N, C-alpha and C positions, 0 to 999 in steps of 0.2 A: 220254554226250552229253546235254546238258540239253534238256528238252522246251521247245517253243515257248510252253508255258503256265507256264513257270517263274515263280513269283511274284516271286522276287528280281530276275530280269531285267525283269519288268514294272514293278516299282517303280522300278528305275534308269531305264528308258525314260520312265516318267511324269515323273520328276524332271527329266529333260533337256528334256521338252516343256513344262514349266510356263513361262508367260510371266512376265516381270518386271513387277511392279506399278509404276505411275506415279501421279503426283498428279492426272492428268487423269481426270475423272469417267467419261468414255466408256471409257477404257482400263481403269478399275477394274471396270466392268460386264463387259467382255470377259474380263478376267482371272478374274473370279469364275465365268464360264460354263465356262472351260477347267479350272478347279480340279478335281482328281480327286475323285470321289464318295467314295472310301474314306478320304479325309482327314476325313470326318465334318463336324462343324460348325466347322471351323477355316478360315475364309476367308483369302485372302491379306492380309498386313499392309498397312496404309495409314494415313497421317496423318489421313485423313478420318474414321477410326473415332472419334476423340475427339468428333466432332459427335453421336455416339450417346449420349454420357454425359448423365445427368440432372444438369445443372449446378445447378439450383435445389436439388435434394435433397442433393447433395454439399456445397453451400455451407451448407445448414442443419445438416448433421451435423458438418461441420468448420469452423464459423464462426470459431472461435478459432485455427485452424491453416490459414491459406491456403496455406502451403507444402506441406501434404499434398495439397490439391486440385491444386496445380501438378504434384506428383509423379504423381498419378493420371492427369492429362491426358497427361503425357509417357509413361506406361507403357501407356496404352490404345492399342496399335498394331494390335489386331485387334478385330473385332466381338464375338468371344466374350469377350475381356478387358473390353471396355467393358460388356457385359451383366453380367459377374461383378461389376464395381465397382458397377453400379446395384443389383444384388441385395444386396450387402453394405450399401450405404447404406440401402436400404429396410428391411433387417433391423434395423439399428441405430436407425433412426428409429422403427420400430414398438416396439422395446423401450423407447425413451425416452418414447414416448407412453403405453405401458402403465404405466410408472413414475409418470407424472404423474397418470394416472387412479386409480391405486391408493394415492395419498397417500404415495409414497416421499419420501425427503429432497429438499430444495430443490436440492441439488447436482446431482440428475439432472433435476429438472423444469425448471430454468432453461434448459437447452439447447433446449427446445422452446417453452416459453411466454414466455421473456424477461421474467420477473416481477420481476427485481431492478432497481429504478429507480435504483440507484447504479452500474450498469454502463453500458457503451457501447451496450447493446441497448435504447435508448430513443429516442423521437422527441421532440425539444425543441419545446415550444409557442413560437410566435413571440414576440418581445419585445413586452411591453405592460405597462402599469402599472394596477393596480387603482385604483378611485376614491379609496380612502383612502391611496394612495401606496405600499402594500405591493406588492412585486414578485410577479408571477404566473408567474415562470419555474418551470415544473415539467416533469416528464417524463411524457409520455403513454405508458403501456406498450402494446406491440403484441403481439398473440397469436403471430404467426409470427416466430420469431427471425431467419430469413433476411430477411424483409421488414423486420424491425427494423434490421438492419445496413445494408440498402440505403437505408432511409429516413433513417437518421442521416447516411450519406454524401451523400445528396441534399440534406439540409438544410444540410450544410456547404458544398457546392458552390454553393448558391443565394446564399450571402452573398458580398459583394464581397471579393475577395482584397486584404488590406492589405499583406502582406509574404510573400515567398517567398525562402528561402535554399536554394541548390542544393548537392548533393553532400555531404550530412551523413550520417555513419555512425550508423545506428540499431543499437542493441544488443539491446533488449527492446521489444516482444514478439518481433521477428524480426531477424536480423542481415543488414543489407543497406544499401547507400548509396541514399538517397532525397532528395527535396526536401521540406523542411518548410514548410508553408503556414499562415499566420496570418490568421484572420478575427476579427471582433469577438467572436464567441461560440465559435469552434472552433479547435483546433489539429489538423492532420492531415498525414499523409505521403503522397506519391505518387511514382511512378517518373518518370524523366525523359521517357519516351515516352508517358505517359498523363496525361490531365487529371482523372481520377477518383481519389478517395482509395483507398488500399489498405485492404481489409477488415480490421477489427480495429485500425486505426491512426487512429481518429478520436476526439478527446477534447473534451469541453465544458470551457471555461475555468472555468465555475462549479462543475464537479465536482472540480477540483484542490484537494486538501486540504493537501498538503505538497510543497515544492519544494526541491531541494538541488543544490549545486554542489561537487563533491569531486574531488581529483586521482586519477588512475588509478595505483595503486601499481606499482612495479617496471617502469617504462617508461623506456627510455633517453632518448627524447624526451618532453618534457612534454606530457601530454594530460589533459583533464578530462571528467568525466561530469556531465551534467545528469540529474536523476532527478525525475520528476513523478508523484506518487501520486494517483490518483483516490480519491474518498471510499470508505472501506471496504476499501481494498486494502493497507494498510500493516501490518495485524496478521493473524496466522494465524486462519483460520476453518474450523471443522469442519462447519458447517451448510450453507454455500453456497460455490461457487467465487468467488474474488475477481477483479475486473477486474485485468488486468496493468498495471503502471506503464509509463511511457514513459521509456526510457533512451537517450540519444544522446551521442556523443563529439565533442569539438571539439579541434583542435590549438592550439598556441601561436601559429600564424601568422595573418596577416590574411586575410580572404576574398579570393578571386580576383576580378579585374575581371569584371563582368557576372554574378556569382553571386548578387547581391541585386537583387530586382525587386519590383514591387508599388506600391501607392498611397503607402506610407510609405518608399519606397526612398531618397528624398532625406534624410529625417531619419535613416535607418539609416546612410547614408554618413558622417555626422558622428561616429558612435560605432563605426566599423568599423576601429579601429586593430588589433583582434584579434577572433577569433571569440568569445572570452569577453566582451569589452566589448559586442559586438553582441548576443549572446544575453542578457546581463545586462539590457540595456536593453529588449529585446523581451519577455522573459518577465515582467519586473517590470511593464512598461507594460500588457500584456494582462491580467495578473492584477488590476491596479488597475482597469482598465475593467470586467472581469467583476464585481469587488466592487461597483463603483459602480452597475451596472445590474441585478445579480442578487441581491445580498445583501438579506435582509429588513430589516436595520438598518445601512445603510452609514455612518450618522453616529456610531454608538456602537461599531463594530467596525473592525478594520483588515484590509487586503488580506492574502492569503497571502504571507508573506515568503519570499524566496529565501535559504535558510540555507547558509552556506559553512563549510567546515572551517577551523578557526582553531588555530594552534599555541599561542596563548595559553590556549586552553581545554583542549587536550590535545595533547601531542606524545610520540611514542614514544621510548623510550630506546635502541631498536635502531638502529644506524647503517646508512644506506642505502649499499650498495657502489657503485651506479651514480651517485648524486649525494650524496656524503658531506657536502657543505656545507649541504644542505637537510634540515630536520627533517621526519620522517615524521609524518603526522597520522592514521595508521591502525595497526591491529594485526592481524597475520595470525591467523586462527582457523579452526576447523572447525565446521560444523553438520552433525552426522551424518558422512557420508563426503564431504561437499562442502567444498572449501577456498574460503575467501573472506576478506573483510576487515571489521573492525569500525571504525566511525568514531564517536568520542565527541564529539558536536556540542553546541552550546549548548542545543538543545531536546530532545535525546534521543540514542539510540544507533541508528545505521544499519548494516545488514548488507547487503553486496553482494559481488560482482555476479552471483552464481549464483542462479537461480530456486529458490524464491521469495524475492524481495527483502523485507526486513523493516525497519520503522522502529518503535522502541519509544519513544514520547514520555515525557518525564519525569513528566508528570502521570498516566500510566497504569502506571508502575512501582510495584508494591507493595513489593518488596524485592529486593535483590541479594545473593547469597552466593557464596562460593568453595568449590570442591570439588577433590579430587584435586590438592592442592598438592604438587608434587614439586620436585626439585632444579632442573629445567630448564623445566618447564611447569606450568600450572595451568588449571583450568576455572572458568567463571563460570556461574551459573544465575540468570536474571532471571524473576521472577514478575510477570506483567502482568495488569492488569484489563481483561477483554474486554467489560465491561458486563453488566447484568442479573445481578449477583452472581456472574459466572463469571470464573475466573482460569485462567491457563495458565503453565506453567514452560518456559522456553526455555533450553537449555544450549548454550554455545559452548566448545569444547574446544581443548586444545593451544596456549594462549596462551603467549608467551615469558615466562619468569620475570623477565626484565629490565624488563618493563612492569608488574609487579605493583604496585610502589610508586606509579608514576604514575597508574594506574587507581584504586588504593585511596585515595590521599591527595589527588590533585589533582582527581579527578572524583567518585568515589563518596562520599567523606566530605564534599566541598563541597556536594553536593546531598542529602546524608543519605539515600542510597538504601538503606543497610543498616538504617535505622530504620523499622520498620513503622508506628510511631505517626505519622510524617510522611506516610505514604501517604494518610491521611484528609484532611490539609490540602491535599495536591496534588490529590486527587479533588474537594475542595470548590471549588478554583480552577477546575478543568476544567468542572465542572458549572455553575458560575456563568457562565463564558464561553459555554457551550453555550446556557444559558437566555437570554443576552443576544442570541442570534441568532434567537430565535423570533419576533421582530417586534413590532409595536405592539400586537397583540391580547394577547399574553402580558404585555407591559408594562402594559397597562391592568388586567389581572387582578391583577398584583403591586401596583399602586397601590391597587386596591380593598382588597386584603388589608392594606396598610399603613394605610388609613383605619380599618379595624376595630381595629387595634392602638391607634390614637389614642383610640378610644372605650373602651378598656379590655378589648376582647374578644380582640384579636390578641396583646396582651402585649408586642410588640417593635417596633411601627411607629414610635412617637414617638422613641425613642432613635436609630433608624436614620436618621430625617430630620434630626435636630438635631445629630448628631455631626460633620457635615461630611466624612464619609468617602465614598470611592467604593464601589461595590458589591463590587469585588474586595478592597479593604482591609477592608471590613466582614466579608466571608466569611473572610478570614484571622484576623480578631479572634475571630470566633465559633468557628472551628476550634481556635484556641489556648485559648479559654475551655473548650471541651469537653474537651480533653486535660487541662487543669488540674483540672477537676471530677473526672475519672476518677482522677487522682493523689490528690486529696483523699479520695476515697472509699476508696482503697486504704490510706491512712494511718489513716483512722478505723477500718477493719476489722482493722488489725494488732494481734495479741495477743502481747506479749512473753513470756507464760508465767505471769505473776502480776499480779493486780490489787489485791493488798493486802487482800482481803476476809477472809482467814483466815490464821492463822499457819502452819497445816500446809502450805498451798499455797506460801506464801512460802518455807518451809524446804526443801521438796522441790525447788523450782526454783532454789535458791541453790547455784551450783556451787562457790563459794569458802568455804562453811561459815559465812557470816555469818548473823546472826539474821534470822528471817523478818519480824519487825516492821519492822526498819530497812529491809530490802529492799523490803517492801511500800510503805512511806512514800515511798521514792525513786521507785518506779514511779508512784505517784500524782502526785508532783511532775512527773515526765517527761511524763505524760499531760496534765497541766495546761499544761505548756510547749508541747506539740504543739498543743493547742487554741488557745493564744494565737498561735501562729505561722501557723496556717492562713489567717486573713484577710490576713496579709502576703503569703503566697504567691499569693493571688488578685489582690492589687494588682499 
């Protein structure tokens, strides 16, 4: 017979006597009082425990992953669990702070300090024009990254809402249906039950550097993705984490009634025959406004274009089983173990839609080569210029052999991506375009340098002013002249093996047994001919 002090029976009895917790705060206190002491520091579960979470610290540590914060809030069903999450967040935050103090890479420092002014972790300075007409739109870095995100969201909500399009499928940075909101300076997403932007989904229009519109492959129903790359996010970076692009999906149908609102809703209705026509107008219009008010030189540069996939630029030879009459503008490929798609666009090569998305502009491609060319598949390796004399090679594997000819002849050969010598010309064009965006101050300095050339000190100012060429055309001409000069030097340095100075050298280099004198004379004649042809090559 079991003793009345049987611990097993006591445990059973205690479990039967435990009160069921409720959401009422008074009941929670009573339930905690009756909770058995031997259960230690494990109080009864309650939804109120999430209030014990250090929301500010969690938002700081997981600023780029709001979904993790939501998961923590859902899992914090006890006070002990909430305390554990707070401890973990404190530990991670301390490590990040230590890394920043010890001079570790920027990839770790940015989480705390928010020092990268090309990311969403910046507070925009209000719209204003400097006295000389140059825009003063800059980003004021904020020390606390959590405050950074909050300030950015606050700045976006303070602007008047121009357009809101409801129930749009966001793909990146997080997958969820949200409302897209357009203001003069910002694009942000918010849930249908909230008026505040979702953390990490606020973008400055002035920061958008590339915009694309491409079909989603292998879908029975036609759908398209819009991809907006903030500055510094489209190329791989090993020094600092890049801001994530915004990717959202639209169907072929027209927007539902009542799904478009805002100050410009009337204008939007005119172009709302389909989601694509609506977003084409909206994205292009707000990029134009951003360029007008935020660009240092709006009169000499163009707004960011919305680039679309075009079958005339590239079309796959692989037939689509679900829509056989429609040409595919993509190629299936792998980057490492991730399967995705390559789009060969007029301005460069786009890789999507698995993270991290990449865009390789033509003016940054150093060279493109083929590897592992097999009977059914092949790989391509693209060497890209990352700036500051740094390059990186990106490999895309398992491309279908049927697309080899189309890629090689219709795209690579057309843009001369295999020719390393053309990389300098593409780089010159890009640098010239970048210099044109530096504003009137840089323009004044260039004009001063041109004045020195007129006086005979600069050496190249006068021809540049009198030739009637644009800056871009002049850069192309200079790049071609540089390449030609290099070829001329190679021809001058070339030694065929005999210069006719001695009969012995001429005889030893003569493979067909002819006399050294005659061969030497021929070589002299050939050299003279080459010297005469060089000026023609320059011309």
